[in-house]
Backbone bond lengths (Angstrom), bond angles and torsions (degrees), N, CA, C in turn:
res aa  C-N    CA-C-N  psi(-1)  N-CA   C-N-CA  omega(-1)  CA-C   N-CA-C  phi
1 M - - - 1.427 - - 1.520 108.17 -
2 E 1.321 115.76 152.21 1.455 120.92 178.52 1.525 110.08 -88.44
3 V 1.333 116.07 137.22 1.458 122.67 177.14 1.524 107.48 -123.19
4 R 1.323 116.37 135.33 1.460 121.96 176.04 1.523 108.68 -123.65
5 I 1.339 115.32 130.59 1.461 121.14 179.69 1.520 108.13 -120.80
6 G 1.325 115.96 121.61 1.454 121.14 174.40 1.517 108.91 -90.17
7 V 1.321 115.70 130.28 1.460 121.24 -179.03 1.530 108.07 -110.85
8 Q 1.314 116.59 132.07 1.458 121.44 -179.27 1.527 110.97 -59.59
9 N 1.336 115.78 139.11 1.466 124.06 178.11 1.524 113.90 64.04
10 V 1.338 117.26 21.67 1.464 122.45 175.69 1.529 107.00 -128.65
11 A 1.329 116.48 128.34 1.463 120.95 -174.43 1.529 113.07 -68.52
12 R 1.311 118.04 -35.84 1.467 120.81 -176.67 1.514 110.76 -99.20
13 E 1.327 115.20 145.41 1.454 119.62 176.78 1.523 109.98 -91.39
14 I 1.314 116.77 159.55 1.463 122.69 176.29 1.521 106.36 -89.45
15 T 1.332 117.11 123.89 1.460 121.97 -178.98 1.522 108.75 -127.06
16 F 1.334 116.13 133.07 1.464 120.08 178.39 1.523 109.49 -157.88
17 E 1.321 115.42 163.50 1.462 122.90 176.31 1.524 108.25 -98.85
18 T 1.324 116.72 142.56 1.458 120.94 179.26 1.521 110.26 -139.95
19 T 1.312 115.03 157.87 1.466 120.59 175.52 1.525 110.85 -95.31
20 Q 1.349 117.16 -3.47 1.456 121.00 178.82 1.531 109.73 -70.08
21 S 1.322 115.74 150.27 1.464 120.51 179.61 1.524 110.18 -80.98
22 T 1.324 115.80 166.15 1.460 121.10 176.78 1.518 110.61 -58.24
23 D 1.319 117.20 -41.32 1.463 121.09 179.82 1.530 111.56 -63.64
24 E 1.330 117.36 -38.69 1.463 120.69 178.22 1.529 111.10 -66.59
25 I 1.322 116.83 -40.40 1.462 121.34 177.98 1.527 109.41 -63.85
26 F 1.332 116.66 -47.02 1.466 121.81 179.67 1.528 110.77 -58.19
27 A 1.325 117.03 -44.84 1.466 121.48 -179.77 1.528 110.66 -64.25
28 A 1.334 117.50 -40.67 1.462 120.96 179.95 1.526 110.90 -65.37
29 V 1.342 117.45 -41.28 1.466 120.99 179.39 1.522 110.03 -66.68
30 K 1.320 116.29 -43.96 1.467 120.56 -179.65 1.530 110.55 -61.79
31 T 1.307 117.60 -41.88 1.462 122.14 177.73 1.525 110.56 -66.08
32 A 1.337 117.03 -40.12 1.461 121.39 -177.61 1.521 112.47 -65.19
33 L 1.319 117.53 -28.56 1.460 119.92 -179.47 1.528 111.90 -64.70
34 G 1.335 117.22 -21.88 1.458 121.26 176.35 1.520 112.49 -103.09
35 A 1.336 116.39 4.35 1.465 120.81 -177.87 1.533 109.49 -123.18
36 D 1.324 116.62 -169.67 1.461 121.35 -177.83 1.526 113.74 -85.99
37 V 1.354 117.35 -33.90 1.467 119.64 -174.50 1.532 111.70 -138.47
38 L 1.335 114.32 155.57 1.461 122.56 169.64 1.518 105.81 -102.03
39 E 1.313 116.96 125.05 1.461 120.96 179.92 1.518 109.30 -124.19
40 L 1.349 115.92 122.65 1.461 122.18 178.55 1.524 108.45 -128.97
41 T 1.330 116.69 164.42 1.456 122.29 -179.36 1.517 109.32 -119.77
42 D 1.345 116.80 132.96 1.464 119.41 178.07 1.525 110.14 -83.95
43 D 1.340 116.24 176.97 1.463 120.29 -174.79 1.522 113.90 -72.21
44 K 1.327 118.45 -8.75 1.458 122.05 177.64 1.526 111.75 -102.96
45 G 1.340 116.70 4.59 1.454 121.12 178.23 1.518 114.19 93.77
46 G 1.324 117.76 -0.45 1.464 121.09 177.59 1.525 110.87 -73.54
47 R 1.335 116.48 156.62 1.466 120.75 -179.53 1.520 109.78 -110.37
48 I 1.305 116.20 136.53 1.455 123.74 175.97 1.521 106.63 -111.66
49 I 1.315 116.49 122.33 1.461 121.68 -178.18 1.523 108.04 -124.80
50 V 1.331 116.41 123.84 1.462 122.46 -179.02 1.528 108.17 -127.90
51 P 1.340 117.91 132.31 1.469 119.14 175.83 1.534 110.19 -60.35
52 S 1.308 117.50 130.60 1.464 122.02 -175.98 1.519 112.74 -58.14
53 A 1.310 117.40 -36.86 1.461 121.18 -178.23 1.530 112.12 -66.77
54 S 1.350 117.62 -18.06 1.460 121.67 -177.76 1.519 113.88 -96.96
55 I 1.331 118.30 -4.38 1.465 121.08 -176.99 1.522 109.49 -69.86
56 G 1.338 116.07 123.77 1.456 121.25 175.33 1.512 110.52 -93.02
57 Y 1.341 116.69 -47.07 1.459 122.54 177.99 1.519 109.75 -161.75
58 V 1.332 115.97 161.67 1.464 122.63 174.88 1.520 106.92 -136.44
59 T 1.335 116.69 126.01 1.464 120.61 176.66 1.521 109.24 -124.02
60 T 1.323 115.54 149.49 1.460 121.01 177.00 1.516 109.14 -123.40
61 G 1.322 115.72 147.59 1.451 121.25 175.02 1.512 109.32 -90.35
62 A 1.309 115.83 -178.69 1.457 120.32 177.85 1.525 109.52 -68.03
63 E 1.324 115.82 145.99 1.458 119.38 177.66 1.512 109.08 -68.41
64 R 1.337 115.42 140.98 1.461 120.47 -178.48 1.518 111.28 -75.74
65 K 1.300 114.94 138.37 1.466 121.56 173.31 1.526 107.15 -101.33
66 G 1.305 118.00 161.64 1.449 121.70 178.14 1.529 111.11 -61.90
67 G 1.329 116.56 132.00 1.459 121.09 -178.99 1.517 111.79 -88.56
68 V 1.318 114.96 167.98 1.456 121.50 178.76 1.517 107.45 -128.86
69 G 1.340 116.95 138.17 1.456 120.40 175.47 1.515 112.76 102.33
70 F 1.331 114.62 -171.30 1.463 120.91 -178.52 1.521 110.42 -67.58
71 G 1.320 116.23 139.25 1.457 120.92 176.54 1.509 113.93 77.73
72 A 1.326 117.61 5.15 1.473 119.85 179.05 1.517 108.83 -71.14
73 S 1.325 115.48 133.53 1.468 118.30 177.43 1.488 111.23 -135.00
């Protein structure tokens, strides 16, 4: 699924694909609001770390379903 994070005072948002569910993302954001950082993992195993005080918004796209045909991933 695609995740977009808006960071305060930064023109571009952070966009990445993840295998985490919407509920996992929601729980991580909710926990981060009481902590120092928001930490998420992208679909390639990379880590995204954003200072909690700088989070403007977090949006998630629809979860991906299994594709059919050429190029399905």
